[in-house]
C-alpha positions, 0 to 999 in steps of 0.5 A: 057525178059530174058529166065529163067531156070525153075529149078530156079522157086520158085513154084513147079507148075512152074518146077516139075508139069509143066514138069509132066503136060505140055499140061494141064498147057500150056492150062491153061497158055493161059487162066490164065497167066499174058499174058492172063490177059492182053489179056482178059483185052484188049478184054474187052476194045475193046468190050467197045470201040466197044459198044461206037462206035455202040451207036454213029452210028460210027460202021465200019467193017474196024475200028472194024478190027483195034480195034481187031488187036490193042487189040490182038497185046498188048504186056504185056511187053509194058504194064508192062513198061508203068505201071512203069510210071503210077503205075496203071495196067489198066491205063497202058493198056489204054495208050498202047491201045490208042497209037495203035488206030486212034486219033479220036477213042482213047478218047473213050477207057475206057470211063465210066469205072473204072479199076475193070469194066475191071478187074472183067469182064476180070477175069470172061472171063479168069476163064470161059475159063479155066474151060470150055475149060481145067478143065472140059474136063480133069475132064470129061476124069477122069469121063469116066474112072470111067464109064468104070470101073463101067461097066467093073467091074459091076459083079466083087465081092468085099467085102464092108467095113465100118470102115475098117471092112468087111461088106457085099458083093458088086461089084468093079463096084459099088464101083467105081460108088460112085465116078462116081456119085459124080464127074459127078455131080460136073462137070455138076454143075461147068459147070453151075456155069462157065456160071453164072459168071458175069461182070460189067460196073457200075463205081467207086461205082457201081451206073453208075455215069460216064456212066450217063454223056454220056448216058440216060440209062447206064444199057443198055450200060452195057448190050450191052458191056457184051453181046459182051463178052457173060456175064450177068451183076452183079445185084448189083455192088460196085466197084466190081462185086458180089463175090458170082458167082466166089466163088460158082464156086470155091467151086464146083471145090473144091468139085470135088477136094475132090472127086478125093482125096477121090478116090485116098485115096480108091485106095491107101488103096486097094493097101496095101500088105494085101489087094492087090485088085488093083495096079497102073501101074509100069514102067519097070525101075521104082523104089519103094524105094531107099533101098527096091527093092521089093517096088511098092508104090501107089505113084500116088494116094498118089500124088493126095491126097497130092496135095489136102492137099496143095490146099484145104485150099485155099478155106478159102482165097476164102471166105475171098475175099468175103469181101471188105469194103466201096465199095472196098478195095485192100485186094483181089488184091494179094490173087485173083491172086493165084486162077490160082495156085489153078486151076493148082493144081486141074488140076495136080491132075485130070491129075494124077488120069486120068493116075492112072485109065487108068493103073489100074489093077484090081485083081479079084482073090484077091477080091474074096479071100478077100471076102471069108476071113471071112468064109462067115460071111459077110452073117450074115445080110441076115440071120438076116433079114430072121429070123426076117421076120420069126418072131424070136424076138431074130434073131440078138442075135442068129446070133451074137452067130453063128458068134462068134462060127464060129470065135472061132472054125474056122468054115465057117459061113454056117457050124456054122449056120447049127448047130443052131436047126431049124434055117437052116429050117427057112432060107430055107423056106424064101429063097425058097419063094424068089426064091433063093437057099436053105440055105446050098447053099445060105450061102456058096456063099457070092458073090451072096448076092450083092443087086442091086450093079451090076445093079446100077453100070451099070446104073450110068456108062451109065448115066454119060458116056452119059452126059460127052461126050460133055465135053471130046470132047471139048478138 
């Protein structure tokens, strides 16, 4: 075939993102490309042929070796050339494979199968390999970086925000634990769902008509065939295997994609000039703007979210491919081919997020400064809780007045609080009963009010670090 300049390719996945993710995309290509699809289909045909031979008492190590070599030696270009004549991709593959085998074995190639028996089975093998051998190890490495931040920053004070407003203190490690928990569960669930993908050998409408002409128990033949490939049979097939196992896996991967995009969005916002709590690494010669030399844009985080915007809507197509009329139509024949692009888009986003997290700089001083920005008013909540526990029915209203006064007069919260008659004494009494410092000291130090943030961050970081090891090591 003619060599092609990658910059002539239409899809940015095949030039811009391939260059940025070469190792990951090459690994995906080995499992999802057209060449890979031919290879997996040939593997399925070889497994079916071996099953027929075994059931007929013709198993032979030398013949098995010849079958394996013939299947492995299938040239996609040769199959494509044959398809020009047959106008049928699977029949083209069968013809090519038969020519590479002994004459007495060739008639058993594809016997009892319909095209989609081979295609759906090959697709399950292909996607399972891509997910378990490429995507999950990559997502696990992202997860391990999150676990590192959970533990390393477990004690780093940060203001918690709701609706973009300062709420109550937490720690940066706890903030990262949100994503470690969410992404970690996605990785574990996606691994389960990848293992639940199914194949089939049930024939043209799923009722084993063809196999019944050769075997008394066609379902046993199907189990034997799929067992060679490490798959379970679809419980009920039409011409297609049930759509839901693949759909569920793709939806779980989209959950992971969404978590990574949400993380990217949060990190992008934390890099705003007026917040400045984290910063992406910036190369020595890197430029942030073509006209404003001072700019250091969070473009990597923005890139991750942009990829999510491009690929998340494809979930609608996954649902649409769930429907096929009258045992089978061809309305999924084109759309299913783009699943490979979706998986590549997720891989590109995860790979970019991995680089963001590995180079992320945490500005602890800026986090502390932002936490103290509102003069301690983030401690209005514990003051309200303590006063309510003391029996004051108007505790919330009293604290609301204190915060308004502090804001209007430019006072620190604990200063405005001390002017409320009897309030500081009530607060001190409750605080001492809890083993905490007196009110004047407690309300002057917002970072101390963080609940279980640090403990939770370390627990989640440790939990998922232990669970992710086996995925990351499978690279």
